Backbone bond lengths (Angstrom), bond angles and torsions (degrees), N, CA, C in turn:
res aa  C-N    CA-C-N  psi(-1)  N-CA   C-N-CA  omega(-1)  CA-C   N-CA-C  phi
1 C - - - 1.464 - - 1.525 110.71 -
2 L 1.326 116.72 -42.24 1.455 120.03 -177.36 1.523 112.35 -67.52
3 V 1.295 116.25 -22.30 1.465 118.65 176.21 1.523 110.03 -67.53
4 A 1.325 115.25 -44.44 1.462 120.25 -179.83 1.526 112.01 -78.89
5 N 1.334 117.20 -31.59 1.469 122.14 -176.55 1.526 109.40 -132.23
6 P 1.304 117.44 90.81 1.473 120.58 -177.60 1.537 113.63 -58.25
7 D 1.318 117.93 -23.31 1.462 120.51 179.38 1.521 109.29 -75.64
8 P 1.357 119.39 112.21 1.471 120.92 -176.97 1.518 113.11 -61.85
9 D 1.352 118.33 -20.85 1.456 119.40 179.28 1.526 111.66 -64.33
10 L 1.349 115.51 -24.78 1.464 119.46 -179.23 1.529 111.86 -86.84
11 C 1.321 114.04 -4.91 1.460 117.31 -176.33 1.516 113.22 -111.06
12 G 1.335 117.35 9.90 1.465 118.96 177.28 1.512 112.06 64.16
13 D 1.321 116.67 65.28 1.464 118.83 -176.46 1.518 113.46 -82.51
14 G 1.329 117.37 5.08 1.451 120.52 175.64 1.519 114.95 91.95
15 D 1.294 118.02 -4.23 1.478 120.83 179.65 1.520 108.64 -73.77
16 P 1.393 118.75 120.50 1.469 120.20 -177.96 1.519 113.62 -64.43
17 D 1.333 116.92 -16.68 1.467 118.61 178.11 1.528 112.07 -83.11
18 D 1.346 115.72 -11.89 1.460 118.41 179.71 1.526 109.18 -79.73
19 P 1.328 117.56 144.90 1.469 120.25 -179.74 1.520 112.71 -66.78
20 D 1.344 117.84 -25.11 1.460 120.83 -176.65 1.512 109.16 -118.38
21 T 1.320 116.87 110.20 1.467 120.83 179.49 1.520 111.43 -111.04
22 T 1.373 117.00 21.47 1.473 121.60 -178.37 1.523 110.60 -65.42
23 K 1.312 115.29 135.69 1.458 120.83 174.29 1.532 109.02 -95.99
24 Y 1.309 118.18 141.81 1.458 122.76 -179.32 1.518 109.92 -110.93
25 T 1.301 116.28 132.38 1.459 121.81 179.72 1.520 109.53 -116.35
26 K 1.303 117.71 128.20 1.462 122.06 178.46 1.523 109.37 -78.40
27 V 1.320 117.93 129.67 1.460 123.43 -179.89 1.527 108.83 -117.09
28 T 1.317 116.89 129.39 1.470 122.14 177.54 1.522 109.27 -112.74
29 Q 1.328 116.45 130.31 1.458 121.66 177.78 1.524 109.37 -120.04
30 T 1.313 115.25 138.06 1.459 121.22 177.53 1.523 108.87 -116.61
31 T 1.338 116.94 125.63 1.463 122.08 -178.40 1.513 109.97 -126.27
32 D 1.316 116.14 131.05 1.460 120.44 174.31 1.521 108.99 -88.12
33 V 1.315 117.34 125.48 1.460 122.48 178.73 1.526 107.93 -113.91
34 T 1.326 116.56 119.43 1.462 121.03 179.35 1.518 109.44 -121.16
35 A 1.308 116.19 140.24 1.467 121.02 179.89 1.525 110.07 -70.57
36 N 1.334 116.22 141.22 1.458 120.85 176.45 1.525 108.13 -85.57
37 N 1.319 117.06 114.80 1.462 119.26 -176.56 1.521 112.67 -108.30
38 K 1.333 116.82 21.39 1.462 120.40 178.37 1.526 110.01 -85.34
39 L 1.316 116.27 133.00 1.462 121.50 -178.13 1.520 109.77 -142.13
40 D 1.338 116.09 125.29 1.459 122.95 175.40 1.527 108.33 -108.86
41 V 1.328 116.58 119.33 1.466 121.77 -174.96 1.522 109.73 -115.01
42 L 1.323 116.10 126.73 1.464 121.45 176.09 1.523 109.37 -114.26
43 F 1.337 116.60 113.01 1.457 121.23 173.13 1.524 109.04 -86.56
44 I 1.326 115.99 131.15 1.465 122.30 176.94 1.526 106.44 -115.06
45 V 1.320 116.03 107.69 1.463 120.72 -171.00 1.525 110.48 -104.42
46 D 1.306 115.06 126.71 1.462 122.19 175.34 1.528 108.43 -64.58
47 N 1.338 117.01 117.70 1.472 119.99 179.00 1.524 111.78 -114.16
48 S 1.337 114.75 33.08 1.465 119.74 174.66 1.527 109.92 -82.86
49 G 1.336 116.66 177.07 1.457 122.01 -169.64 1.506 117.33 -65.04
50 S 1.335 118.24 -17.79 1.469 120.05 -174.70 1.519 113.68 -96.27
51 M 1.350 118.44 8.56 1.456 120.47 -166.44 1.537 116.11 -105.51
52 Q 1.309 119.25 7.07 1.462 119.65 -174.69 1.527 112.16 -59.71
53 E 1.311 116.78 -52.59 1.463 120.99 -178.66 1.527 111.17 -62.48
54 E 1.329 116.06 -40.01 1.458 120.51 -177.88 1.529 111.85 -67.59
55 Q 1.336 117.12 -40.30 1.469 119.78 178.54 1.527 110.99 -62.58
56 I 1.310 116.30 -43.44 1.463 120.17 179.33 1.527 109.96 -64.06
57 G 1.332 116.20 -43.48 1.464 120.80 -178.93 1.520 112.13 -62.09
58 I 1.333 116.83 -46.53 1.462 120.56 179.43 1.529 109.89 -65.36
59 G 1.318 117.03 -40.71 1.462 120.15 178.59 1.513 111.80 -59.05
60 N 1.329 116.88 -38.36 1.465 120.87 179.97 1.521 112.51 -71.12
61 K 1.331 117.19 -22.60 1.468 121.30 -177.17 1.524 113.18 -99.54
62 I 1.322 117.74 -0.13 1.458 120.67 -169.91 1.531 112.76 -70.50
63 N 1.329 117.02 -17.23 1.463 119.59 178.33 1.520 111.71 -56.79
64 G 1.305 116.31 -38.04 1.459 119.82 -179.94 1.509 112.34 -61.74
65 F 1.326 116.67 -35.59 1.470 120.41 179.71 1.522 110.90 -66.47
66 L 1.312 117.01 -47.59 1.461 119.85 -178.71 1.523 111.37 -65.73
67 D 1.311 117.61 -31.02 1.460 120.22 175.60 1.529 110.96 -63.63
68 K 1.322 115.83 -35.58 1.465 120.45 -178.70 1.521 112.21 -66.23
69 I 1.319 117.34 -33.20 1.469 119.94 -173.59 1.526 112.78 -110.61
70 K 1.333 117.56 16.03 1.464 120.76 -172.82 1.527 113.05 -63.54
71 A 1.330 118.12 -23.93 1.468 120.38 -179.85 1.529 112.51 -87.38
72 M 1.313 117.04 -0.54 1.458 121.21 -175.69 1.528 111.83 -99.89
73 D 1.311 114.21 161.12 1.470 122.39 173.46 1.524 106.31 -90.00
74 W 1.346 116.09 87.52 1.459 119.59 -171.43 1.522 113.05 -105.47
75 Q 1.312 113.46 156.90 1.464 123.27 167.77 1.522 107.35 -132.04
76 I 1.317 117.23 141.42 1.465 121.33 -177.96 1.521 109.46 -130.44
77 A 1.326 115.45 132.74 1.463 121.99 174.28 1.527 108.24 -127.89
78 V 1.321 115.96 159.36 1.469 121.61 -179.02 1.527 109.09 -134.52
79 T 1.323 115.48 132.91 1.461 120.92 172.26 1.525 108.13 -133.41
80 T 1.319 117.39 -178.62 1.463 121.31 -177.57 1.529 110.69 -117.76
81 T 1.334 114.88 171.20 1.464 120.39 178.67 1.522 112.65 -85.22
82 D 1.333 117.44 -2.48 1.467 120.22 179.93 1.534 109.43 -66.62
83 P 1.340 118.70 123.09 1.465 120.42 -179.05 1.529 113.35 -76.12
84 N 1.329 117.03 -11.50 1.451 120.57 177.81 1.525 110.34 -79.99
85 Q 1.334 116.83 149.64 1.464 119.17 178.94 1.515 111.57 -63.09
86 N 1.319 116.69 -37.34 1.461 121.24 178.94 1.519 109.51 -109.69
87 T 1.333 115.25 137.28 1.452 120.99 179.01 1.521 108.35 -133.56
88 Y 1.316 116.38 162.98 1.463 119.46 -179.53 1.525 111.19 -83.15
89 A 1.319 115.79 140.36 1.462 121.96 174.99 1.523 109.34 -75.57
90 K 1.343 116.17 -176.29 1.461 120.59 -175.36 1.522 113.27 -59.98
91 D 1.343 117.12 -28.76 1.470 118.63 -177.55 1.528 112.96 -75.47
92 G 1.323 116.97 -10.17 1.451 120.54 176.33 1.512 115.11 81.13
93 T 1.320 117.49 -3.53 1.467 120.27 -178.78 1.533 112.53 -122.77
94 T 1.327 117.61 -32.96 1.465 121.38 -179.49 1.519 110.11 -77.97
95 V 1.325 116.43 128.82 1.454 121.24 -179.90 1.529 109.61 -94.67
96 R 1.338 115.54 131.35 1.460 120.85 -178.25 1.530 110.62 -128.46
97 P 1.343 118.40 147.19 1.472 121.69 178.65 1.519 111.92 -83.85
98 W 1.346 115.75 64.88 1.456 120.68 -177.34 1.524 112.36 -112.05
99 G 1.332 117.93 9.35 1.455 120.99 -179.25 1.513 111.83 -105.18
100 D 1.328 115.74 179.54 1.463 122.52 175.27 1.527 111.93 56.64
101 G 1.325 117.00 35.68 1.459 120.88 177.02 1.508 115.28 82.37
102 Q 1.343 118.17 7.13 1.460 121.00 175.53 1.534 109.44 -82.81
103 F 1.332 116.70 153.60 1.458 120.77 -172.60 1.529 111.91 -94.80
104 R 1.333 114.93 143.08 1.467 119.92 172.51 1.528 108.52 -83.62
105 P 1.336 119.21 129.42 1.468 121.32 -179.06 1.531 112.38 -65.47
106 F 1.330 115.13 154.10 1.462 121.34 178.89 1.528 112.59 -93.46
107 D 1.336 117.95 -22.49 1.461 119.24 -175.32 1.524 112.71 -82.87
108 S 1.322 117.00 -32.96 1.466 121.65 175.32 1.521 107.60 -169.82
109 D 1.326 116.95 168.21 1.462 119.77 -179.17 1.528 112.12 -57.79
110 G 1.313 116.59 -33.72 1.458 120.08 -179.91 1.514 112.66 -110.12
111 G 1.340 116.37 23.89 1.452 121.05 -173.84 1.515 114.70 -82.31
112 S 1.333 114.97 -165.00 1.463 120.46 -175.73 1.522 113.28 -130.75
113 Q 1.345 117.75 6.55 1.464 120.47 176.18 1.531 107.60 -90.83
114 Y 1.332 114.86 89.08 1.460 119.97 -169.57 1.522 113.99 -80.12
115 F 1.303 116.93 -12.51 1.457 119.31 170.69 1.521 108.70 -152.17
116 M 1.313 115.36 159.40 1.456 122.40 -176.34 1.527 109.32 -110.35
117 K 1.335 115.83 138.00 1.462 121.37 -179.96 1.528 110.17 -106.32
118 S 1.324 115.56 156.67 1.463 120.80 -179.86 1.517 112.06 -61.91
119 T 1.337 116.93 -22.90 1.466 120.92 -178.20 1.527 113.34 -91.93
120 D 1.330 117.56 -1.20 1.462 120.34 -174.07 1.521 113.85 -76.30
121 Y 1.343 116.36 -39.37 1.462 119.74 -171.19 1.523 111.33 -141.04
122 S 1.317 114.94 168.01 1.459 120.00 169.78 1.522 108.32 -67.02
123 A 1.329 116.37 163.87 1.468 120.56 -179.12 1.527 111.26 -58.64
124 A 1.321 116.61 -42.89 1.468 120.43 -177.86 1.522 111.45 -65.11
125 T 1.332 116.90 -41.91 1.465 120.40 179.97 1.523 110.86 -68.50
126 A 1.334 116.94 -40.62 1.466 120.78 178.61 1.524 110.48 -61.29
127 Q 1.321 116.56 -41.90 1.464 120.48 179.16 1.524 110.89 -62.97
128 S 1.318 116.90 -42.81 1.460 121.44 -179.77 1.527 111.11 -64.63
129 K 1.333 116.37 -43.69 1.460 120.21 -179.13 1.526 111.43 -66.07
130 L 1.333 117.07 -42.32 1.458 119.59 -179.61 1.524 110.69 -65.12
131 A 1.327 117.29 -42.65 1.465 120.58 178.33 1.527 110.74 -60.13
132 N 1.325 116.89 -39.48 1.461 121.01 -179.58 1.530 111.29 -68.83
133 V 1.326 117.13 -42.62 1.464 120.50 -176.33 1.526 111.25 -71.07
134 I 1.328 117.20 -33.15 1.466 120.09 177.41 1.529 110.79 -64.01
135 N 1.310 117.56 -27.89 1.464 121.48 177.83 1.536 108.75 -80.35
136 V 1.326 115.31 74.67 1.469 121.92 -173.45 1.530 113.01 -84.76
137 G 1.318 117.34 -3.50 1.456 119.83 -178.32 1.521 111.59 94.60
138 T 1.317 115.28 176.23 1.466 121.06 -173.19 1.524 112.04 -128.96
139 K 1.311 116.62 33.20 1.459 121.11 -177.54 1.528 112.88 -105.83
140 G 1.345 116.66 10.50 1.455 120.50 -179.65 1.510 112.82 -79.85
141 A 1.328 115.86 177.80 1.470 121.76 -178.20 1.525 111.33 -61.67
142 G 1.319 115.32 143.04 1.460 120.62 178.45 1.513 113.67 -76.33
143 T 1.326 116.80 -9.99 1.475 120.97 175.94 1.524 108.32 -92.64
144 E 1.339 115.69 73.73 1.455 121.76 -175.33 1.534 111.08 -60.83
145 R 1.320 117.01 131.05 1.464 120.31 -179.15 1.530 109.73 -134.47
146 G 1.320 114.93 79.97 1.455 120.62 -178.00 1.515 113.71 -70.60
147 I 1.330 117.23 -39.73 1.465 120.33 178.12 1.518 109.64 -66.25
148 N 1.327 115.94 -43.21 1.458 120.58 176.63 1.528 111.15 -58.10
149 A 1.341 117.30 -40.99 1.466 120.99 -179.81 1.522 111.05 -63.45
150 A 1.332 116.55 -43.07 1.467 120.31 177.53 1.528 110.48 -64.88
151 Y 1.313 116.01 -42.53 1.472 121.75 178.36 1.529 110.39 -59.41
152 R 1.329 116.31 -47.13 1.460 120.58 -176.87 1.540 111.59 -68.97
153 A 1.329 116.88 -34.05 1.460 119.47 176.12 1.523 110.67 -63.13
154 V 1.326 116.36 -42.84 1.473 120.70 177.95 1.526 110.08 -67.08
155 A 1.332 117.32 -40.03 1.471 120.88 179.16 1.520 111.24 -61.56
156 R 1.340 117.12 -27.58 1.459 122.00 179.47 1.531 112.77 -86.85
157 S 1.318 117.75 6.98 1.468 121.30 -168.82 1.523 114.51 -65.49
158 T 1.319 118.26 -13.67 1.461 119.85 -179.64 1.528 112.74 -98.55
159 G 1.310 116.51 -1.49 1.461 118.59 -175.56 1.505 112.88 -129.56
160 S 1.327 114.26 161.46 1.455 122.79 174.95 1.526 111.26 51.68
161 Y 1.333 116.71 -144.33 1.462 121.13 -176.72 1.528 112.80 -77.25
162 H 1.328 117.85 -15.86 1.463 120.18 -178.20 1.529 112.11 -61.32
163 K 1.329 117.33 -35.34 1.462 119.79 -175.17 1.524 111.89 -64.97
164 N 1.332 117.54 -26.42 1.460 120.33 178.10 1.529 112.30 -83.64
165 F 1.321 115.63 -18.07 1.468 118.94 178.02 1.521 110.93 -79.08
166 F 1.313 117.70 -44.67 1.465 121.07 -178.11 1.526 109.01 -83.55
167 R 1.324 116.51 93.17 1.454 121.56 -174.52 1.527 111.83 -85.28
168 S 1.314 115.04 142.04 1.453 120.48 174.39 1.530 109.21 -64.42
169 G 1.307 116.92 133.00 1.457 120.77 178.39 1.512 115.01 84.90
170 A 1.328 117.75 -4.81 1.467 120.71 179.17 1.525 109.89 -94.92
171 A 1.320 115.82 143.88 1.458 119.84 171.36 1.528 108.28 -71.35
172 F 1.314 116.70 150.54 1.462 122.38 -178.89 1.524 109.22 -121.51
173 A 1.318 116.57 126.65 1.465 121.25 177.45 1.520 109.28 -126.19
174 A 1.321 116.63 121.14 1.460 122.03 172.26 1.530 107.47 -97.01
175 V 1.339 116.46 139.44 1.465 121.17 -179.06 1.523 108.74 -130.26
176 I 1.329 117.18 112.99 1.456 121.49 178.00 1.531 109.41 -91.03
177 I 1.327 117.25 135.26 1.464 123.24 174.26 1.516 106.51 -122.46
178 S 1.335 117.21 105.83 1.460 120.60 -173.56 1.520 111.23 -156.16
179 D 1.333 115.71 150.67 1.465 120.22 177.69 1.535 112.07 -105.75
180 E 1.336 117.65 10.78 1.460 121.51 176.88 1.529 109.24 -134.50
181 D 1.326 117.11 -174.69 1.455 121.54 177.86 1.532 109.55 -95.52
182 E 1.316 116.18 174.85 1.461 121.43 174.06 1.527 109.85 -55.89
183 C 1.301 117.07 133.43 1.468 124.72 -177.16 1.524 112.47 67.89
184 G 1.316 116.55 14.71 1.460 120.75 179.87 1.513 112.69 85.31
185 E 1.332 116.68 -51.77 1.469 120.75 -175.90 1.520 112.61 -124.10
186 G 1.331 117.90 17.03 1.459 119.89 179.45 1.517 112.33 104.32
187 L 1.332 116.04 170.64 1.459 121.34 -172.93 1.523 113.60 -63.30
188 A 1.313 117.80 -28.13 1.459 120.46 -178.44 1.528 111.53 -62.26
189 S 1.332 116.14 -24.24 1.469 120.09 -178.79 1.526 112.09 -93.97
190 C 1.328 116.91 3.82 1.471 121.71 -174.36 1.519 113.18 -87.56
191 P 1.314 118.00 129.37 1.465 119.58 165.60 1.532 107.99 -82.83
192 N 1.328 116.68 144.34 1.472 119.99 178.66 1.530 110.87 48.26
193 Q 1.321 115.55 57.68 1.459 120.30 -167.17 1.526 114.94 -80.30
194 S 1.319 119.73 -1.63 1.462 121.49 -175.14 1.526 113.05 -51.88
195 S 1.326 117.38 -44.53 1.460 121.04 -177.47 1.525 113.00 -78.59
196 S 1.332 116.85 1.12 1.458 121.24 177.03 1.524 112.46 -105.83
197 V 1.318 117.47 -4.39 1.468 121.69 -179.78 1.530 108.96 -77.57
198 P 1.339 118.89 126.85 1.470 121.00 -176.50 1.527 114.61 -50.71
199 Q 1.320 118.21 -48.16 1.460 119.70 -178.01 1.523 112.21 -65.00
200 N 1.320 116.90 -31.63 1.463 119.81 179.17 1.532 111.96 -66.78
201 F 1.337 116.88 -32.72 1.460 119.47 175.09 1.530 110.13 -64.85
202 I 1.311 116.85 -43.67 1.470 120.91 177.81 1.520 110.22 -58.90
203 N 1.331 116.06 -44.70 1.469 120.63 179.49 1.526 111.60 -62.31
204 E 1.342 116.56 -38.69 1.462 120.23 -178.74 1.532 111.35 -67.85
205 V 1.319 116.83 -40.59 1.466 119.56 176.97 1.522 110.60 -59.37
206 Q 1.325 116.15 -45.95 1.460 119.94 -178.86 1.525 111.53 -67.44
207 S 1.317 116.81 -34.55 1.458 120.93 179.32 1.524 112.02 -70.53
208 Q 1.323 116.99 -44.83 1.465 121.48 -174.73 1.530 113.15 -86.44
209 L 1.334 116.82 -37.60 1.467 120.65 -172.84 1.513 113.64 -107.68
210 G 1.340 117.16 -6.34 1.453 120.65 177.07 1.525 112.41 103.83
211 T 1.310 115.95 147.23 1.465 120.66 -177.84 1.526 112.24 -69.95
212 S 1.316 117.67 -16.85 1.467 120.51 -179.95 1.532 112.03 -90.74
213 K 1.328 118.17 -1.73 1.466 121.38 -178.92 1.532 110.26 -64.45
214 T 1.318 116.05 127.01 1.459 121.45 173.71 1.530 108.02 -83.88
215 F 1.324 117.12 121.36 1.466 118.84 -177.36 1.516 110.98 -151.15
216 S 1.326 114.78 159.99 1.460 120.39 176.49 1.522 109.17 -150.71
217 F 1.311 114.71 154.40 1.460 122.40 174.63 1.520 106.04 -113.01
218 N 1.321 116.81 121.83 1.462 122.29 -174.34 1.528 109.79 -118.04
219 S 1.315 117.02 149.41 1.464 120.01 -170.95 1.519 113.05 -131.72
220 I 1.324 115.56 130.35 1.462 122.99 164.52 1.524 104.23 -114.49
221 I 1.330 115.78 100.02 1.469 120.22 -164.85 1.535 111.84 -143.91
222 F 1.313 114.88 178.20 1.465 123.99 170.36 1.524 107.15 -93.77
223 Y 1.339 116.19 110.70 1.469 117.76 -178.15 1.526 114.13 -141.64
224 E 1.349 118.29 2.38 1.459 118.93 178.05 1.525 109.50 -132.77
225 S 1.336 115.32 151.85 1.465 121.23 -170.80 1.526 112.93 -65.05
226 T 1.330 118.18 -23.25 1.460 120.15 -178.72 1.523 112.30 -75.37
227 C 1.321 116.15 -12.48 1.468 121.08 178.16 1.524 107.74 -101.51
228 T 1.304 116.84 122.93 1.466 119.95 -174.82 1.525 111.99 -113.73
229 T 1.330 116.64 23.90 1.461 119.71 -177.23 1.514 113.48 -69.33
230 G 1.341 117.23 -25.76 1.459 120.78 -177.85 1.518 112.15 -123.88
231 I 1.326 115.42 -174.63 1.465 121.35 179.03 1.522 110.49 -106.58
232 T 1.324 116.29 -43.93 1.461 121.43 -177.26 1.531 110.13 -112.79
233 M 1.319 117.58 122.71 1.460 121.45 -179.29 1.531 111.30 -63.25
234 G 1.324 115.35 147.82 1.463 121.37 -177.75 1.515 113.01 -78.91
235 V 1.320 116.39 63.38 1.464 121.72 -175.39 1.530 111.54 -60.50
236 N 1.306 117.03 -45.94 1.463 120.21 -176.74 1.524 112.20 -73.10
237 Y 1.327 117.39 -33.33 1.462 119.89 174.84 1.532 109.89 -65.06
238 K 1.319 115.73 -43.09 1.463 120.21 178.74 1.529 110.33 -62.76
239 K 1.319 117.19 -41.86 1.463 121.09 -179.49 1.522 111.10 -61.76
240 L 1.340 117.32 -46.63 1.462 120.87 -179.58 1.528 110.82 -66.00
241 T 1.315 116.72 -36.20 1.460 120.63 176.58 1.524 110.43 -60.93
242 Q 1.315 116.23 -44.89 1.461 120.39 -179.59 1.533 111.64 -68.67
243 L 1.333 117.73 -36.86 1.453 120.90 -179.97 1.529 112.69 -65.22
244 T 1.336 116.86 -28.86 1.449 120.33 -176.37 1.540 112.70 -106.66
245 G 1.306 117.34 7.30 1.466 120.19 179.34 1.510 113.67 68.29
246 G 1.342 116.57 29.38 1.452 120.47 -179.50 1.519 112.83 -82.63
247 L 1.318 115.74 -176.49 1.465 121.84 -179.57 1.528 109.92 -101.99
248 L 1.319 115.58 140.05 1.455 122.25 -177.50 1.533 109.47 -114.37
249 G 1.334 116.32 121.72 1.456 120.85 179.01 1.512 110.50 -127.67
250 S 1.323 116.10 153.88 1.455 122.03 -179.03 1.517 111.34 -91.00
251 M 1.320 115.40 137.61 1.450 121.36 175.43 1.542 110.69 -61.27
252 C 1.316 116.56 -26.12 1.463 120.99 -177.67 1.534 113.14 -89.23
253 S 1.294 117.92 -2.19 1.456 120.40 -177.93 1.524 111.12 -66.63
254 S 1.319 115.43 142.05 1.465 120.07 177.86 1.523 112.27 -78.44
């Protein structure tokens, strides 16, 4: 106190004639601060007809992703861009509930392990399983709706297996892998487009998971003229990525 106020009368020196006889007590507080290393990752994979080569390519490169997050307490789920609740598996005839934000199981096509945890497998096994699950086939709807899929997954967060995937206190990262834009050709071609609007996805996350939820939308997409893998650039995916501070990658990148 005397450093800030050289006049002892202002520091309560105990003199009864002084106007201020307040005593000051020094208080020390010790707080442990630990980083939150929980991360929930949702891959949204385009399963339309043009994605066979891209799915295989991304699957072969996925080891690098798991290496990046190996020190974290992660969970990973995978869904497709098909807006229908049921979509076709790789064989083109078997119908699976992998659309509309529902998760593809990791244990088998008809299994019940809807997401994979960092504690479930060795690094090598986790990499193999993720690469396999990302290869969802190319028999889904041609009106790819990756934002809608992320929106619907979040909307389902209070029910079924989704509620165990979206953990309280965990960061949430959505990752779209697609060679086209939302709805295939952009929002103008979308029926019932509300759940495909970038800002509406942000609003849904905050509504369902809380305004304090740390989240981002990340894109591995067709967005530059030098990449000719798709027909329509992922304008809306890029916009949502930028709005949430996510990472933007090219589908054509080596």
